Each structure stands twice: as C-alpha cells, then as structure tokens.
C-alpha positions as CSV (number, residue, x, y, z in Angstrom):
1,M,13.0,1.8,-12.1
2,D,11.9,5.0,-11.8
3,F,11.8,6.2,-15.5
4,E,10.0,3.1,-16.5
5,F,7.8,3.2,-13.5
6,R,6.5,6.6,-14.3
7,A,6.3,5.6,-17.8
8,F,4.3,2.7,-17.2
9,M,1.5,4.8,-15.2
10,K,1.2,7.5,-18.4
11,K,-0.1,4.6,-20.2
12,L,-2.5,3.6,-18.0
13,S,-3.5,7.4,-17.3
14,Q,-3.8,7.6,-21.1
15,R,-6.0,4.8,-21.6
16,G,-8.1,6.3,-19.1
17,W,-7.5,3.6,-16.2
18,L,-6.9,6.4,-13.6
19,G,-9.2,8.2,-11.3
20,M,-11.9,5.7,-12.6
21,T,-13.9,5.9,-9.8
22,W,-13.1,9.6,-8.8
23,P,-16.4,12.6,-9.0
24,K,-16.1,13.9,-12.9
25,A,-16.2,17.3,-11.5
26,C,-12.6,16.2,-10.3
27,G,-11.4,14.6,-13.6
28,G,-12.9,11.0,-12.9
29,Q,-15.6,8.7,-14.9
30,E,-17.6,8.1,-12.1
31,K,-17.4,4.1,-12.3
32,P,-18.1,1.5,-9.6
33,G,-15.0,0.8,-7.6
34,V,-15.4,-2.9,-9.2
35,Y,-13.5,-1.6,-12.3
36,E,-10.7,-0.5,-10.3
37,Y,-10.5,-3.6,-8.3
38,I,-10.3,-5.5,-11.6
39,L,-7.7,-3.1,-13.2
40,N,-5.6,-3.6,-9.8
41,E,-5.9,-7.2,-9.5
42,A,-4.7,-7.7,-13.3
43,L,-1.9,-5.7,-12.8
44,A,-0.7,-7.1,-9.4
45,R,-1.2,-10.7,-11.4
46,R,1.2,-9.4,-14.1
47,G,3.9,-7.7,-11.8
48,C,3.2,-4.7,-12.8
49,P,2.8,-1.3,-10.5
50,Q,-0.8,-1.0,-9.0
51,I,-2.9,2.2,-9.1
52,G,-1.1,3.4,-6.0
53,K,-1.0,5.8,-3.5
54,G,-1.6,9.4,-5.6
55,I,-4.9,7.8,-7.2
56,G,-6.0,5.4,-4.2
57,I,-5.0,7.1,-0.9
58,I,-4.0,11.0,-1.5
59,G,-6.2,12.0,-3.9
60,K,-9.8,10.3,-2.8
61,T,-8.9,11.8,0.6
62,L,-7.8,15.5,-1.1
63,I,-11.2,15.0,-2.8
64,R,-13.2,14.3,0.6
65,H,-10.9,16.9,2.9
66,G,-8.7,18.9,0.7
67,S,-8.7,22.6,0.3
68,E,-9.9,23.8,-3.5
69,K,-6.1,25.1,-3.8
70,L,-4.9,21.4,-3.0
71,K,-7.5,20.2,-5.4
72,Q,-6.9,21.7,-8.3
73,E,-2.7,21.8,-8.2
74,F,-2.4,18.3,-7.5
75,L,-5.5,15.8,-8.7
76,P,-5.0,16.7,-12.8
77,Q,-1.4,16.2,-12.1
78,I,-2.0,12.7,-9.8
79,I,-4.6,11.7,-12.8
80,R,-2.7,12.3,-15.4
81,A,0.3,10.1,-13.6
82,E,2.7,13.7,-13.4
83,I,3.4,13.2,-9.9
84,E,4.6,10.2,-7.5
85,F,4.1,10.6,-3.3
86,A,5.2,9.3,-0.3
87,V,3.2,8.3,2.9
88,G,4.8,9.4,5.9
89,Y,3.2,8.0,9.4
90,S,5.3,5.5,11.2
91,E,8.2,6.9,13.4
92,P,10.7,4.7,15.7
93,Q,7.6,4.8,18.4
94,A,4.9,5.3,16.3
95,G,4.2,2.2,14.3
96,S,0.9,0.2,14.4
97,D,0.2,3.0,17.1
98,A,0.0,5.6,14.6
99,A,-1.2,8.0,17.1
100,N,2.2,8.0,19.0
101,M,3.5,10.2,16.2
102,Q,5.9,12.9,17.4
103,L,7.1,14.7,14.0
104,R,6.5,18.3,15.6
105,A,5.1,20.6,13.5
106,E,5.1,24.5,15.2
107,R,3.5,27.4,13.9
108,D,6.3,29.7,12.1
109,G,4.3,33.0,10.5
110,E,2.2,32.0,7.4
111,G,3.2,27.9,7.8
112,W,5.2,25.5,9.8
113,R,8.2,24.6,10.9
114,F,9.0,20.6,11.2
115,N,11.4,18.8,13.3
116,G,12.0,15.1,14.0
117,Q,11.9,12.1,11.4
118,K,9.9,9.0,10.0
119,V,10.7,5.7,9.2
120,W,9.7,2.6,6.7
121,T,8.8,5.5,4.0
122,T,8.5,3.8,1.1
123,S,9.0,5.7,-2.5
124,A,10.9,8.5,-0.8
125,H,14.1,8.0,-2.4
126,F,11.9,8.7,-6.3
127,A,8.8,10.3,-5.0
128,D,7.6,14.2,-5.6
129,W,5.7,14.7,-2.7
130,Y,5.5,13.7,0.6
131,W,2.1,12.9,2.4
132,V,3.4,13.6,6.2
133,G,1.4,13.3,9.5
134,A,2.7,16.2,12.2
135,R,2.0,16.7,15.4
136,T,0.7,20.5,15.9
137,D,-0.6,20.1,19.3
138,A,0.8,18.3,22.0
139,T,-1.4,19.2,25.1
140,G,-4.7,17.0,24.6
141,K,-5.3,13.4,23.8
142,K,-3.0,11.9,21.1
143,H,-5.5,11.5,18.5
144,D,-6.5,15.1,18.4
145,G,-3.1,16.8,18.0
146,I,-2.2,15.3,14.3
147,T,-2.5,17.1,11.2
148,V,-1.9,16.2,7.5
149,F,0.7,18.0,5.1
150,L,2.1,17.8,1.6
151,I,5.6,18.7,1.3
152,P,7.7,18.7,-1.3
153,M,10.2,15.9,-0.9
154,R,13.5,18.0,-2.5
155,H,13.2,20.4,0.2
156,P,16.9,21.0,1.5
157,G,15.6,20.3,5.2
158,L,14.9,16.9,4.3
159,T,17.5,13.8,4.9
160,I,16.6,10.8,2.9
161,Q,18.1,7.6,4.4
162,P,17.8,4.3,2.4
163,M,17.3,0.9,4.5
164,P,17.3,-2.1,2.7
165,T,14.7,-5.0,3.9
166,I,15.3,-8.7,3.9
167,G,12.4,-8.6,1.4
168,D,15.0,-7.6,-1.3
169,E,13.2,-4.3,-1.2
170,I,14.3,-0.4,-0.4
171,T,12.2,1.7,2.4
172,N,13.7,4.7,3.6
173,T,14.1,7.0,7.1
174,V,13.7,10.7,6.8
175,F,14.8,13.2,8.7
176,F,13.4,16.9,9.0
177,D,15.7,19.3,9.8
178,N,13.6,22.8,10.2
179,V,11.8,21.9,7.5
180,W,9.3,24.9,6.5
181,V,6.1,24.5,4.4
182,H,3.3,27.5,3.7
183,D,0.0,26.9,5.8
184,D,-1.5,26.7,2.2
185,Y,-0.3,23.0,2.2
186,R,-1.9,21.5,5.3
187,V,-4.8,19.2,4.2
188,G,-8.0,19.7,6.0
189,Q,-8.5,21.0,9.4
190,L,-6.1,21.5,12.2
191,G,-5.7,18.2,14.5
192,A,-8.2,16.3,12.3
193,G,-5.3,14.7,10.9
194,F,-5.9,11.0,12.7
195,G,-9.3,10.7,11.1
196,Y,-7.6,11.8,7.6
197,I,-4.9,8.9,7.8
198,S,-7.6,6.6,9.3
199,E,-9.6,7.0,6.3
200,A,-6.3,6.9,4.0
201,L,-5.5,3.7,6.1
202,D,-8.5,2.0,4.9
203,L,-7.8,2.9,1.5
204,E,-4.2,1.4,1.6
205,R,-5.2,-1.6,3.1
206,F,-7.5,-2.6,0.0
207,T,-5.5,-0.3,-3.0
208,M,-1.5,-1.6,-2.1
209,F,-2.6,-5.3,-1.1
210,T,-3.9,-7.1,-3.8
211,F,-5.2,-10.9,-3.9
212,S,-3.3,-12.2,-6.8
213,P,0.1,-12.8,-5.9
214,T,-1.5,-15.0,-2.9
215,E,-3.4,-16.7,-5.5
216,Q,-0.7,-17.0,-8.0
217,R,1.8,-18.5,-5.0
218,F,-0.8,-21.3,-4.1
219,E,-1.4,-22.2,-7.7
220,E,2.4,-22.8,-8.1
221,L,2.6,-24.6,-5.4
222,V,-0.4,-26.9,-6.2
223,E,1.4,-27.1,-9.9
224,W,4.7,-28.4,-8.2
225,I,2.3,-30.7,-5.7
226,C,1.1,-32.3,-8.9
227,A,4.2,-33.6,-9.9
228,A,6.3,-34.0,-7.0
229,T,7.2,-37.1,-5.9
230,R,8.4,-38.6,-2.2
231,D,9.9,-42.0,-1.1
232,G,8.6,-42.9,-4.5
233,E,4.9,-42.3,-4.1
234,P,3.1,-39.1,-6.0
235,L,3.3,-35.9,-3.2
236,R,-0.9,-35.3,-4.4
237,R,-2.0,-38.9,-2.8
238,D,-0.6,-37.6,0.6
239,P,-3.9,-37.1,2.8
240,H,-1.9,-34.4,4.9
241,V,-1.0,-32.9,1.8
242,R,-4.3,-32.7,0.4
243,E,-5.9,-31.5,3.6
244,R,-3.3,-28.5,3.9
245,V,-3.9,-27.7,-0.2
246,A,-7.9,-27.8,0.6
247,Q,-8.0,-25.6,3.5
248,L,-5.6,-22.9,1.5
249,A,-8.2,-23.4,-1.4
250,T,-11.2,-22.5,0.7
251,Q,-9.0,-19.7,2.7
252,L,-8.1,-18.1,-0.7
253,E,-11.7,-17.9,-1.5
254,V,-12.9,-16.0,1.6
255,A,-10.2,-14.1,1.0
256,R,-11.6,-13.1,-2.3
257,V,-15.0,-12.6,-1.6
258,L,-14.3,-10.3,1.1
259,G,-12.0,-8.1,-1.5
260,L,-15.3,-7.6,-3.2
261,R,-17.4,-7.2,0.1
262,F,-15.1,-4.6,0.3
263,V,-15.7,-3.3,-3.3
264,A,-19.6,-3.7,-2.6
265,A,-19.6,-1.6,0.3
266,A,-17.6,1.5,-1.3
267,R,-20.7,2.0,-3.6
268,E,-20.9,6.2,-2.8
269,V,-18.4,7.8,-5.4
270,G,-16.1,10.1,-3.4
271,G,-17.6,8.5,0.0
272,K,-15.9,7.5,3.1
273,P,-14.6,4.4,2.5
274,P,-15.5,1.1,4.7
275,T,-13.3,0.6,7.5
276,V,-14.6,-2.7,9.0
277,E,-14.6,-4.5,5.4
278,A,-11.0,-2.4,4.4
279,S,-9.9,-4.3,8.0
280,E,-11.3,-8.1,7.4
281,Y,-9.5,-8.3,4.3
282,K,-6.5,-6.7,5.0
283,L,-5.9,-9.0,8.2
284,F,-7.4,-11.8,6.8
285,T,-5.5,-11.7,3.6
286,T,-2.4,-10.6,4.8
287,Q,-2.0,-14.0,7.2
288,L,-3.1,-16.0,4.5
289,S,-0.3,-14.8,2.4
290,Q,2.1,-15.8,5.4
291,R,-0.1,-19.5,5.0
292,V,0.9,-19.8,1.8
293,A,4.7,-19.5,2.3
294,D,4.6,-21.3,4.8
295,S,2.9,-24.3,3.3
296,M,5.4,-24.0,0.3
297,M,8.6,-23.9,3.0
298,D,7.0,-27.0,4.5
299,L,5.7,-29.1,1.9
300,A,8.8,-28.5,-0.6
301,G,11.0,-29.4,2.1
302,P,14.9,-28.7,2.6
303,G,15.2,-27.7,-1.0
304,A,12.8,-24.6,-0.6
305,Q,15.4,-22.8,1.3
306,L,17.3,-22.4,-2.1
307,R,17.3,-18.8,-3.3
308,V,15.1,-17.9,-5.9
309,H,16.1,-18.4,-9.1
310,T,18.5,-21.4,-8.3
311,K,17.6,-23.4,-11.1
312,E,17.6,-26.8,-9.1
313,A,15.1,-24.7,-6.7
314,P,11.4,-25.9,-6.2
315,M,8.9,-23.8,-7.9
316,R,11.7,-21.5,-9.4
317,G,12.4,-20.8,-5.5
318,R,9.4,-18.7,-4.8
319,S,8.8,-20.1,-1.8
320,E,12.1,-19.3,0.1
321,M,11.1,-15.4,-2.0
322,S,7.6,-15.5,-0.5
323,Y,8.8,-16.5,3.0
324,R,10.6,-13.5,3.4
C-alpha cells in the first residue's frame, strides 16, 4: 500500500499538480487556491490519496517559517513526492488541548534530546520524517514553551506501536527514548511552535478533510430511498423521510460554500491561512458527516447494521462503515 501511495503521488507531481499554490521561488506555480481545492475534491471523490501533509501542511509552514537550510532540503523533495511525513501533536494528556503537550526536548550540545511519547500519529509506520511539537521550556505559559522539529522516522530511539481503530484504520503511538536531533532541524523560532502548529492545523482542517466523501454518502442514501419501500409504500413519499433528506441537502450546500469561502479567504500565496474560515468549515462539515451517517442508519433500519460489502446490506453496507 505504501508503494502504491508513493507511486500515485509521483504521478501527480509529474503532471505539475503538487504545490500549485506555492510561490514560484519555492518550486510552485502561484495559482489561486481554488485549483488545489478542485484537485483535492476530485481525488477524494475517487477514493484517491489527497495532496497530503507534505504539500498542504509541512511545506506551507516551512515556506513561512522554515530556515533556508530546511527549505532547500525539504521543499524540492516534497514537490517531487519523494518524501512522506507523519505529524506528532497529540499525547495521552494533550488531545484537543495541544498546548498541554509534555514530550520533552532538552538542549544537548548542538542539538536536542527527546524523551516522551505521542499518540494518534497516522502515517508513522511508513513516513520518512516526523513533524513534531515538543516542550522546550516548562517554566512559563504552556503556549509559549513549545517548539517544532523535524525528526527522521528511522531514528533508533523511536519505537512505533500500531493502534488499529474501529474505523478500520491504523494509527500509532510513538515512543521517544533519548532521541537526539541537531538544532538545524528546529523549525522557526524557539518557543514559537504553538503558533506554527495553530497555522498548520488551519491548513489541516481544510487539506485533510474533504467535502466529496460526505456528499457521496448522501447521494447513495438518496438513491437507496428512491428505490426502497416500507410497508408496501415507496419510502420516498414518507413526509418525515423527505424532510430529513431536504435538511441534509441544504446543509451539504452550506458545507460546500464554507469550503469555497475558505478558498476565497486564502488569497495571498504563501500567506497565513484564514483561521476562522478553516475552523467553521471543519466543525460544520465534520458534524454534517456524522448527521449523514446517522440518517443512513436510521432510515435504512436494522439492515443498516450489516457490515460493508455484505450482499444484502442496504447501500452496500456503507451506512455501517460511515457510522464507524
């Protein structure tokens, strides 16, 4: 799967579809963000990998805050799809409260020594580099003592422990045992990492959460309703069903427009992502995807609990899969 993913991303790069919104000085084309939006949504609709963390999160943050060494080393590799990243923010006591992270990075000669752990690190089992937030100062406000680093995933001090999820995905816990990294791989200013992470999360909310899969689930629900019957009557004529479908259709249009609003707000090439628009889009669209999944389960009845790809399952079992 890792080989297929990398081969696919290289094809996108060869077509010039990676880094379209990057500055030309960094290998990009300075195209408006709508091009990246269209590409990401088209990939998501076909179940393909999206442009991902390298282009959409790490690359854009390095363009704004990285040293010349980091830009020269990583940006060409990112835009040629030669490198993959894992992102390490969450910890056992630092989930939604990212500023509470406790992974320690202590100064040691020309570099930093890391001890602690991260959780929910998707891609850690195949990534090349780890984009990590760590606490470099525990004496002041928690938001002020965090710094971002890049660490090679094959470092002998890193231990990766898989964590399968109920959604049939693999995420990971990563343990740090005296991991030493040169200061050259510190991103931006010491202690300014929480601001960089906040910007990166704004990009992630948009880059990593696409609208098309939710729209597809709704379309499949409508198609099933149009053909289904209950107690000998077409389900599409039930007023309660029609009301629920109309509400979802309206909310889907709101989600689509919120996505375009983010694109419109992110006009400056290489500029700071729009925080409010990113948060509005992510929150509304995440909750909408849950409402669509709930509706698939509710309207299809007991059969909706059959596992995906079960022959007799309504909507090919997508309701059960979407709900998980």
